[in-house]
N, C-alpha and C positions, 0 to 999 in steps of 0.2 A: 159761426164758422165750424165746418165739420172737422172732426178729429180723425186722423189716420192712425190706425192701430199699428203697433210694433210688428205684428205678423205681416201686415200688408207691406210695410217698408222693407222688411227682410226679403219677402217674396219678390218684390219689385227689384230690389238690388241684385238678387240671384239671377233673375231673368235678364236684366241688363248685362251682367257679367257674362252670362252664357252667350248672349247675342254678340257682344264684342269679340269674344273668343272665336265664335263661329265665323264671323265676317273676316277677321284677321287671317284665320286658317284658310278660308276659301280664296282670299286674295293671294296668299302665298302659294297655294296649290296651282292657281291659274298662272302665276308668274313662272313657276318652275315648268309647267306644261308648255307654255309658249317658248321658253328657252330651249326645251328639248325639241320642239318642232322646228325651230330655226336651225339648231345643230344638225338635225337630220337632213334638212334641205341643203345646208352648206356642205355636209359630208357627201351628198350625192353629186353636187357640182364638183367638188374637189376630186372625187373618185374618177369621174369621167374626164375631167380636164387632165389629170395626171396620166390616165390611160392614153389620151390623145398625144401628150408629150412623149411618153415612153414608146409609143408605136411609131413615132417620127412624123405624125401628121400635123403637129402643131410646133411652132417655134416662136420665141419671143412672147410678147403679150398677146393674148387672144381675148375675144369677147364671147358672150353667150351665143351671139348670132353665128360665130364661127363654129362653135360646137353643135349648134342646131343644123347648120349647113352640112357638116361632116357626118351627121347622123349619130352623134354621141348622146345627145339629149333631145327631149321634146320640151315644149314650152314649160318653164318653171314658174310656179305660183307661190307667193309668200303664204305659208300655211296659217299665219296669224291674221294678216290683213286681207287675205284672198285677192291681192293685187298681183298682176303679172310682173315678174322681175324684168327690168329693162334689158333689152338685147345688147345695150351698150356697156353692160357690166364688164369690167376688165378683170381678166384672170391672168396671173403671172406665176411662173414656175422658177423658183430660185433655190439653190441648195437643197434640192429634193423636197421642197415644201411649196404648197400651193397657197397663194394669197388672193383674196377676192376683194375688189374695190367696187362698191356699188355706186360710187360717185354722188353720194348724198350730200 
C-alpha cells in the first residue's frame, strides 16, 4: 500500500477548500445577478404600466397585451430563462402601487 505524505494531504485539503469557496461564491453571484435582472424587467413593466394609468389610458386590471396594443411596451422576455412573458400577465394599480401577477 502506498503512503501519502503529509504535504500531499495538506495540499489536497487546501485545493478542495479553495474549490468549495469558489463554487459557493460563483453560485451566490449568479443568484444575485438573476435577481437583479428580474428586478430590472419588473421595474420596466411597472414604469410603463403606471405611466399608462396616470395618462388615463388604462383602468382597472390590464394585461401585458393591453400595454403592447397601446404602444407602451414591446414584447418582454424573461432575462434569466429567455422565455417570452405571457401576454395574459395581469397588472393592477392600487394605492399608487403596481402589482404584477404572472399567473404561475
